[in-house]
C-alpha positions in Angstrom: 7.3 -0.7 19.3 4.0 0.7 17.9 2.8 -0.5 14.5 1.4 2.5 12.6 1.2 1.1 9.0 -0.1 -2.4 8.5 -0.5 -4.3 5.3 -2.9 -7.2 4.8 -2.4 -9.8 2.1 -5.1 -12.3 1.4 -5.5 -15.4 -0.7 -7.1 -14.3 -4.0 -10.9 -15.0 -3.8 -10.9 -15.3 0.0 -14.5 -14.6 1.1 -14.1 -14.4 4.8 -11.6 -15.1 7.6 -12.4 -16.2 11.1 -11.7 -13.5 13.7 -10.9 -10.9 11.0 -13.6 -8.5 12.2 -12.2 -8.5 15.7 -8.6 -7.9 14.6 -9.7 -5.0 12.3 -11.6 -3.4 15.2 -8.6 -3.6 17.4 -6.4 -2.1 14.7 -8.8 0.7 14.0 -9.1 1.6 17.7 -5.3 1.7 17.9 -5.2 4.4 15.2 -3.3 2.3 12.7 -3.3 2.7 8.9 -4.5 -0.5 7.2 -3.6 -1.2 3.6 -4.6 -4.0 1.3 -4.4 -5.1 -2.3 -7.4 -4.8 -4.6 -8.1 -8.6 -4.3 -9.0 -8.0 -0.6 -11.4 -5.1 -0.9 -14.5 -7.3 -0.3 -13.4 -8.6 3.1 -11.5 -5.4 4.1 -13.9 -2.6 3.2 -12.3 -0.1 5.7 -8.7 -0.7 4.4 -7.0 1.7 2.0 -6.8 -0.3 -1.2 -3.5 0.0 -3.1 -2.3 -1.5 -6.4 0.8 -2.8 -4.6 2.0 -2.8 -1.0 5.6 -2.6 -2.3 5.5 1.2 -2.4 4.7 1.5 1.3 7.1 1.1 4.1 5.0 -1.1 6.4 5.6 -1.8 10.0 3.7 -5.1 10.0 2.2 -7.5 7.3 -0.6 -9.9 8.0 -1.0 -12.8 5.6 -4.4 -14.5 5.5 -4.4 -17.7 3.5 -2.4 -20.9 3.3 1.2 -21.9 2.5 1.0 -20.5 -1.0 -0.2 -17.1 0.2 2.5 -16.9 2.8 5.2 -17.8 0.3 3.9 -15.3 -2.2 3.9 -12.5 0.4 7.4 -13.4 1.5 8.6 -13.2 -2.1 6.7 -10.2 -3.1 7.1 -8.0 0.0 10.5 -9.0 1.4 11.7 -5.4 1.1 8.4 -3.6 2.2 8.4 -4.6 5.9 
């Protein structure tokens, strides 16, 4: 399976994430579409920023944060992936 549309959810206020630059480079080189919420635009400048990932039919969702971020993403995006 090839992932074409990828969403990234981050913990609000997240300033950086270890290894994120390498992951983004791999995804860009694989010609994927990367989407993120407004709160992630500082650490994901190349992503397409959307108000909500719910309106997109994503192939994969990355969650960067802790338990609370994972639970929020599971609740908010259960029908988007």
